[in-house]
C-alpha positions in Angstrom: -59.3 -8.6 29.3 -62.9 -8.2 29.7 -64.0 -4.1 29.2 -65.4 -2.5 32.2 -68.6 -0.9 31.0 -69.3 2.8 31.9 -72.3 3.0 34.6 -75.5 4.2 33.2 -75.0 7.6 34.9 -71.7 8.1 33.5 -73.5 7.9 30.1 -76.0 10.4 31.0 -73.9 13.0 32.4 -71.7 12.5 29.3 -74.6 13.3 27.2 -75.8 16.0 29.4 -72.2 18.3 29.0 -72.3 17.4 25.3 -76.0 18.9 25.0 -74.6 22.0 27.3 -71.6 22.2 25.2 -73.9 22.3 21.9 -76.4 24.4 23.3 -73.5 27.2 24.3 -71.9 26.9 20.9 -75.2 27.4 19.1 -75.6 30.5 21.5 -72.3 32.2 20.6 -72.8 31.5 17.0 -76.1 33.0 17.0 -74.6 36.2 19.1 -72.4 36.5 16.4 -74.6 36.3 13.6 -76.6 39.0 15.3 -73.8 41.4 16.0 -73.6 44.6 14.0 -71.3 47.5 13.9 -71.6 51.0 14.7 -69.3 53.9 13.6 -66.0 53.4 15.5 -62.5 54.8 15.6 -60.8 51.8 14.8 -61.8 48.4 12.8 -59.7 45.4 14.4 -59.2 42.7 11.8 -58.4 39.4 13.5 -55.6 37.5 11.8 -55.7 34.0 9.9 -53.5 32.1 7.6 -51.4 33.4 4.7 -49.8 31.6 2.1 -45.9 31.5 2.0 -46.0 34.9 0.0 -48.3 36.5 2.7 -51.2 36.0 0.3 -54.4 36.2 2.3 -56.2 32.5 2.2 -60.0 32.8 1.5 -61.1 32.8 5.0 -58.8 35.5 5.6 -59.4 37.4 2.3 -63.4 37.5 3.1 -62.4 39.0 6.4 -60.6 41.7 4.7 -63.0 42.4 1.9 -65.7 43.1 5.1 -63.3 45.7 6.5 -62.9 47.5 3.4 -66.6 47.5 2.8 -66.9 48.9 6.4 -63.9 51.5 5.7 -65.6 52.6 2.4 -68.7 53.4 3.8 -67.2 55.2 6.6 -67.4 52.9 9.5 -64.2 53.3 11.1 -61.4 55.9 10.5 -58.4 53.4 10.5 -58.3 49.5 10.2 -55.8 47.7 12.3 -54.5 44.4 10.9 -53.4 42.1 13.5 -51.8 38.7 13.2 -48.7 36.4 14.1 -45.5 35.8 12.4 -44.8 31.9 11.8 -42.0 30.9 13.5 -40.9 28.5 10.8 -41.2 30.2 7.5 -41.7 33.7 8.9 -45.1 34.1 7.2 -46.5 37.6 8.4 -50.3 37.9 8.6 -50.2 41.3 9.3 -48.1 42.4 6.1 -50.1 40.2 3.8 -53.5 41.6 5.2 -52.3 45.2 4.8 -50.8 44.4 1.1 -54.5 43.0 0.2 -56.1 46.4 1.8 -53.9 48.9 -0.2 -54.3 46.9 -3.4 -58.0 47.4 -2.7 -57.6 51.2 -2.4 -57.2 51.6 1.4 -54.5 54.4 2.1 -51.7 52.8 3.5 -51.6 55.6 6.2 -55.2 54.5 7.4 -53.8 50.9 8.1 -52.0 50.1 11.4 -50.0 46.7 11.0 -49.8 44.5 14.4 -47.5 41.6 13.8 -47.6 40.7 17.5 -51.2 39.8 17.6 -50.6 36.3 18.1 -54.0 35.4 19.7 -57.2 37.5 20.5 -56.0 38.6 23.7 -53.1 40.4 22.4 -54.9 41.6 19.3 -57.5 43.5 21.9 -54.5 44.6 23.9 -52.8 46.1 20.9 -55.9 47.8 19.7 -56.2 49.7 23.2 -52.4 50.8 23.5 -53.1 52.3 19.9 -56.2 54.0 20.7 -54.7 55.5 23.7 -51.7 56.7 22.2 -53.9 58.4 19.6 -56.6 59.6 22.0 -59.5 57.5 20.5 -61.7 55.1 22.5 -63.8 52.7 20.3 -63.2 49.5 18.2 -65.0 47.2 16.0 -64.2 43.6 15.3 -63.8 42.2 12.2 -63.6 38.0 12.4 -66.0 34.8 11.6 -69.1 35.4 13.2 -68.7 32.7 16.0 -65.4 34.7 17.2 -67.1 37.8 17.5 -68.5 37.1 21.0 -64.8 36.5 22.4 -63.0 39.2 20.5 -65.6 41.7 21.7 -65.4 40.3 25.5 -61.9 41.0 25.1 -61.9 44.3 24.0 -64.4 45.2 26.7 -62.1 43.8 29.3 -59.0 46.2 28.0 -61.1 49.0 28.3 -62.3 49.5 24.8 -65.7 50.8 23.9 -67.3 48.0 22.2 -68.7 49.2 18.9 -69.7 45.9 17.6 -68.4 43.8 15.0 -69.2 42.2 11.5 -68.2 39.2 9.7 -68.1 37.8 6.2 -71.1 36.3 4.7 -69.3 33.4 3.3 -69.7 30.1 5.1 -66.7 27.6 5.7 -66.7 23.9 6.4 -64.8 24.3 9.6 -67.2 26.8 11.0 -69.0 24.0 13.0 -65.9 22.8 14.7 -64.6 26.2 15.2 -67.9 27.1 16.9 -67.7 24.1 19.3 -64.2 24.9 20.0 -65.5 28.9 21.1 -67.0 27.5 24.2 -64.0 26.8 26.2 -62.3 29.8 24.3 -65.3 32.2 25.7 -65.2 30.8 28.9 -61.5 31.0 29.7 -61.3 34.7 28.2 -64.6 35.2 30.7 -62.7 34.0 33.8 -59.3 35.7 32.2 -57.7 32.2 32.6 -56.0 32.6 29.3 -53.6 35.3 31.0 -52.0 32.6 33.4 -50.1 31.0 30.4 
């Protein structure tokens, strides 16, 4: 069977869309890289993979080290560790994150566990609920640099005062792919399409 060639204008359109996507990914990454934390009531640490024994993997450990440094210099009063529970082997990101912070000197009473932070929106919502219950208002986000714009947007949409964000000064091979993935993610959050599911 003969292959039907794409019309030239279809190739141009595809190229233009890919270019826009790349520029948008670069802009979001740059926004994250220029984000700085200000003093906040709460530091919200976004979860990531843990091992079967709930030990943080290198990417998550880097986030926790960033939160630890922020807390040590008085940048927040409380740290919320937010992540999900694996439905297959019951790994608990929040438990592992809290354990790491306690082992590194953060008092347990200064850490809030959120084991239902299955996505960025849920984590932002749980941060808002905790802040309101404790008559507090502001949050700083700890995540990878490319994730900060969407996470901060989610907090603002929940009515939390945005105190900026911080990120590990450590780079991972997945960062390029993850930066590209943030473009549709940010658009979905901007239009609140993520709340439809």
